[in-house]
C-alpha positions as CSV (number, residue, x, y, z in Angstrom):
1,X,82.6,113.5,142.8
2,X,86.3,113.0,143.1
3,X,88.7,114.5,140.5
4,X,90.5,112.0,138.4
5,X,92.7,111.5,135.3
6,X,92.3,108.8,132.7
7,X,95.5,107.2,131.8
8,X,96.3,104.8,128.9
9,X,99.4,102.6,129.3
10,X,100.8,100.4,126.5
11,X,103.6,97.9,127.2
12,X,105.5,95.3,125.3
13,X,107.9,93.2,127.2
14,X,111.3,91.7,126.1
15,X,109.7,88.4,125.0
16,X,108.0,90.3,122.1
17,X,104.9,88.2,122.3
18,X,102.5,91.1,122.0
19,X,101.4,94.5,123.4
20,X,99.3,95.0,126.6
21,X,97.0,98.0,127.0
22,X,95.5,99.4,130.2
23,X,92.9,102.2,130.8
24,X,92.9,103.3,134.4
25,X,91.2,106.1,136.3
26,X,93.6,107.7,138.9
27,X,92.1,109.9,141.5
28,X,93.7,112.9,143.3
29,X,94.1,110.9,146.5
30,X,96.2,108.3,144.5
31,X,93.5,105.7,144.5
32,X,92.8,104.1,141.2
33,X,90.2,102.1,139.2
34,X,90.9,99.8,136.3
35,X,88.6,100.6,133.4
36,X,89.7,98.2,130.7
37,X,92.6,96.0,129.7
38,X,93.4,94.4,126.4
39,X,96.3,92.3,124.9
40,X,97.2,91.8,121.2
41,X,99.6,89.1,120.2
42,X,102.2,90.0,117.6
43,X,102.2,88.1,114.4
44,X,105.5,86.3,113.6
45,X,106.0,88.8,110.8
46,X,105.7,91.8,113.1
47,X,107.9,90.1,115.7
48,X,110.7,89.6,113.1
49,X,110.4,93.3,112.0
50,X,110.7,94.5,115.6
51,X,113.7,92.3,116.1
52,X,115.3,93.8,113.0
53,X,114.5,97.3,114.3
54,X,116.2,96.5,117.6
55,X,119.4,95.7,115.6
56,X,119.0,98.8,113.4
57,X,118.2,96.7,110.3
58,X,114.5,97.5,109.7
59,X,112.6,100.2,107.9
60,X,110.1,102.0,110.1
61,X,107.5,101.8,107.3
62,X,107.7,98.0,107.4
63,X,106.9,98.0,111.1
64,X,104.0,100.5,110.7
65,X,102.5,98.4,107.9
66,X,102.6,95.2,110.1
67,X,101.1,97.2,113.1
68,X,98.3,98.6,111.0
69,X,97.5,95.1,109.8
70,X,97.0,94.0,113.4
71,X,95.3,97.2,114.5
72,X,92.5,96.9,111.9
73,X,92.1,93.2,111.8
74,X,88.8,91.6,112.9
75,X,90.4,89.9,115.9
76,X,91.5,93.3,117.4
77,X,88.5,95.5,117.0
78,X,88.1,95.9,120.7
79,X,91.6,97.4,121.0
80,X,90.5,100.4,119.0
81,X,89.7,102.0,122.4
82,X,93.4,102.6,122.7
83,X,93.8,104.3,119.3
């Protein structure tokens, strides 16, 4: 059996449309295997909070509250693998 590391990657682009997650297995020989991918769209409320934060006008607690609402919603239960 080859040695490997499991890597989780999260990314949100400049369009602020959502966050993408990837779970990948990377082997010692630099080969890789995708295990799972998942995307979550940002709500308009969260997108507005993130834009405010980018301009230093938002409270971190506000962003966390919006994120938790998405994280624990029925639509995003499959994303809990990335928690």
